[in-house]
BANUNU-820297 format. One line per 8 residues: their letters; for each residue x, y, z of C-alpha. Coordinates in steps of 0.1 Angstrom, whole numbers, plus 5000, padded with zeros to 4 digits. Each point is the difference from the previous one (the first is absolute). Layout:
<atoms>
A) X/Y/Z; ...
</atoms>
This chain:
<atoms>
MLVGSAVS) 9099/8230/3805; 5027/5003/5026; 5021/4969/5008; 5026/4998/5027; 5013/4986/5033; 5007/5005/5036; 5037/5007/5007; 5020/5000/5032
NSQLHNPT) 5027/5025/5008; 5027/4973/4998; 4989/4990/4965; 5006/5036/4988; 5037/4992/5005; 4999/4970/4976; 5008/5013/4965; 4986/4970/4982
LTAFLAEQ) 4967/5003/5018; 4997/5037/4996; 5008/4998/4963; 4970/4976/4997; 4978/5023/5020; 5009/5030/4979; 4996/4981/4967; 4968/4980/5007
CSIVVAEN) 4980/5019/5026; 4980/5032/4998; 4991/5001/5038; 5017/4989/5032; 4990/4999/5037; 5021/4998/5031; 4998/4966/5017; 5005/5013/5036
EMKWKRIH) 5018/5033/4998; 4969/5022/5003; 4982/4980/5028; 4997/5016/5034; 5028/4980/5017; 5026/5010/4974; 4990/5036/4992; 4989/5011/5035
PERDRYDF) 5022/4981/5023; 4997/5024/5030; 4972/5022/5012; 5017/5032/4989; 5022/4987/4972; 4993/4990/4964; 5026/4982/4978; 4993/5006/4963
TEGDELMD) 5035/4988/4989; 4990/4967/4984; 4967/5013/4986; 5018/5029/4984; 5025/4976/4984; 4971/4982/4983; 4985/5033/4989; 5033/5011/4985
FAAKNSLL) 5004/4967/4981; 4965/5002/4987; 5005/5036/4988; 5033/4992/4983; 4983/4972/4981; 4966/5016/4993; 4981/4976/5022; 4969/5007/5020
VRGHNLCW) 4999/4992/5037; 4972/4985/5022; 5002/5009/5037; 4995/4971/5025; 4986/5006/5025; 4986/5027/5023; 4978/4981/5025; 5004/4963/5009
HAAQPDWL) 4996/4978/5031; 5035/4985/4994; 5035/5013/4996; 4995/5026/5027; 5028/5015/5020; 5001/4990/5037; 4995/5036/5011; 4966/5002/4984
AAVAARDD) 4983/4974/5022; 5017/5016/5030; 4986/5035/4995; 4968/4996/4979; 4969/5006/5020; 4964/5008/4991; 5004/5038/5006; 5030/5004/4976
AARLLEEH) 4998/4971/4976; 4984/5021/4973; 5026/5026/5003; 5028/4975/4998; 4985/4984/4969; 4994/5033/4983; 5034/5013/5008; 5017/4969/4986
IRTVAGHY) 4980/5001/4968; 5004/5037/4994; 5038/4998/5006; 5006/4969/4979; 4976/5007/4971; 5009/5036/5002; 5037/4992/4996; 4993/4981/4968
AGRIHSWD) 4971/5023/4988; 4997/5002/4962; 5024/4971/4994; 4978/4970/5010; 4977/4983/4975; 4979/4984/5027; 5001/4994/5037; 4988/4969/5018
VVNEAIEP) 4984/5022/5026; 4984/4972/5021; 5013/4965/4998; 4982/4968/5010; 4972/5015/5022; 4976/4970/4996; 5002/4966/5017; 4968/4980/5001
EDRRSDGM) 5017/4974/5022; 5001/5026/5028; 4963/4994/5002; 4988/5036/5003; 4966/5005/4985; 5014/5025/4975; 5029/4977/4990; 5026/5026/5009
RKSSWLEL) 5034/4991/5014; 5005/5004/5037; 5030/5023/4996; 5014/5026/5024; 4987/5028/4977; 4965/4986/5001; 5002/4996/5038; 5011/5036/5004
LGMDYIAI) 4979/5018/4974; 4974/4977/4987; 4991/5002/4963; 5010/5037/5001; 5036/4990/4996; 4994/4991/4964; 4984/5034/4993; 5028/5018/5019
AFRAAAEA) 5027/4982/4980; 4985/5006/4965; 4991/5036/5007; 5035/5007/5014; 5016/4984/4969; 4977/5020/4976; 5010/5032/5017; 5037/4992/5001
DPRALLTY) 5002/4989/4963; 4970/5009/4979; 5016/4985/4969; 5005/4964/5013; 4974/4973/4993; 4988/4988/5034; 4997/4963/5003; 4985/4974/5025
NDYGLEGD) 5023/4969/4998; 4991/4965/5011; 5006/4962/4995; 4978/4969/4996; 4976/5016/4975; 5008/4979/4970; 4992/4963/5005; 4969/4978/4999
QMANEQRR) 5000/4988/5036; 4973/5010/5026; 5026/5021/5018; 5007/5020/4969; 4963/5006/4995; 4997/5012/5036; 5030/5024/4995; 4985/5014/4968
AVALALLR) 4967/5006/5017; 5016/5019/5029; 5024/5019/4977; 4971/5011/4977; 4980/5011/5031; 5030/5021/5012; 5004/5016/4966; 4964/5009/4997
WMRDNQIP) 5001/5014/5035; 5029/5022/4990; 4981/5012/4969; 4969/5007/5021; 5020/5021/5024; 5019/5020/4974; 5033/4985/5010; 5025/5008/4972
IHALGLQS) 5011/4967/4983; 5009/4993/4964; 5011/4963/4999; 4999/4965/5014; 5033/4981/5003; 4997/4962/4994; 5031/4986/5017; 4997/4968/4980
HLTAGFGP) 5021/4976/5021; 4988/4968/4983; 5006/4964/5010; 5006/4971/4976; 4993/4964/5006; 4967/4999/5019; 4969/4986/4983; 4988/5008/4965
WPDWHGLH) 5009/5031/4981; 4979/5030/5011; 4973/5012/4976; 5003/5036/5013; 4962/5004/4999; 4999/5017/5034; 5028/5023/4991; 4983/5011/4968
EFLKQIAK) 4968/5009/5018; 5020/5018/5027; 5019/5021/4974; 4967/5009/4983; 4988/5014/5033; 5032/5019/5004; 4996/5015/4966; 4965/5013/5011
LDMQVFVT) 5018/5019/5028; 5021/5018/4973; 5033/4986/5014; 5032/4989/4982; 5015/4967/5009; 5037/4992/5004; 5016/4966/5003; 5024/5010/5027
ELDIDDTN) 5020/4970/5013; 4997/4971/4976; 5019/4968/5008; 4992/4963/5003; 5007/4978/5030; 5009/4966/4985; 5015/4986/5032; 4976/4970/5001
FPASGAKR) 4996/4995/4962; 5005/4962/4995; 5021/5003/4967; 5036/5012/4998; 5024/5014/4975; 4987/5010/4966; 4965/4986/5005; 4996/5020/5032
EKEVAKLC) 5011/5032/4982; 4977/4994/4971; 4969/4995/5022; 5008/5030/5022; 5004/5021/4968; 4966/4987/4988; 4984/5012/5032; 5016/5034/4996
QQYLENVL) 4989/5003/4964; 4964/4989/5008; 4997/5024/5029; 5013/5030/4980; 4979/4992/4970; 4969/5000/5021; 5009/5031/5020; 5010/5020/4969
RHPQVKAV) 4965/4995/4984; 4990/5028/5023; 5010/5034/4985; 5003/5017/5034; 5031/4979/5007; 5028/5024/4993; 5031/4985/5015; 5017/4967/5008
LTWGLVSH) 5028/4998/5024; 5018/4969/5013; 5011/4998/5036; 5036/4999/4991; 5018/4987/4969; 5021/4971/5013; 4986/4966/5009; 5015/4988/5032
GSERHRAL) 5001/4969/5021; 4988/5004/5036; 4973/4985/5022; 4976/5012/4973; 5014/4999/4965; 4987/5029/4979; 5000/4997/4963; 5009/5034/4983
PLDEELRP) 5013/5013/4966; 5037/4991/5006; 5018/4970/5015; 5027/5003/5026; 5026/5004/4972; 4979/5029/4986; 4989/4980/4970; 4965/5004/4986
TPFLTAML) 4975/4974/5012; 4969/4985/4984; 4981/5023/5024; 5014/5030/4982; 4990/4985/4966; 4965/4994/5013; 4997/5036/5012; 5011/5014/4967
DAIQKR) 4976/4977/4981; 4971/5010/5021; 5007/5037/4998; 5005/4999/4962; 4967/4983/4995; 4981/5028/5017
</atoms>
């Protein structure tokens, strides 16, 4: 099984962090450097500098790379909204994907082709997100994106990536139902897709521990669609967790271990990546494998224990 992390370009210049990545990871993903806003900043200009630096680091250290992402409603350059119209949106999307995926063809393990396309709270009957792509192209934008990616890089595993699919709340169940309907629609329409990305942004400190029943049933249905599953952006928001210090870290690690032990019961889960390595204080504190001094945290121990038990 592949294990790794998201990494930013600035982190590639931290020798302690890159040594940890090279020693402990088998796969990495660019945090922001391959998103539209960074890699396609102007209509007629692409900037592959930072993405290429990650690819070079990965090649030097025999790491695989996930591409993130080719089509998303966020992180778009200003020029896109100014020029995109119904009569040329498909061409713009295809051109971007063919250029970016083509630039890295043969070197990417898997692409998050479409990211976060569902949003039940937008109250569409189909549960899809009211994004600019949906407004311009309807559901065809998903087919356009995946088919362009398949043509540009036939070797990459093509992934649909989304959040909120893991927990026990009604909102999670709604998101799972919409995601499953979308994936079945893709299969029915012969849209090339190989994997589902479970972002896995978990939250500690609210209510009882999840029993993961809904997630298990969901993953069984994904298996019937003959798709792999990647845990793509694992972290834990412990901002509102009532405990502090060692007790807080212990309980957060417990949630991490329980989640991974449950997910890894499913043989189609082939990769686990955290959304970064370093826990950091901000408006939303995110628990991750290393603390701010780059020391291993209980989160990392929990990850290792869960993976070794598989």
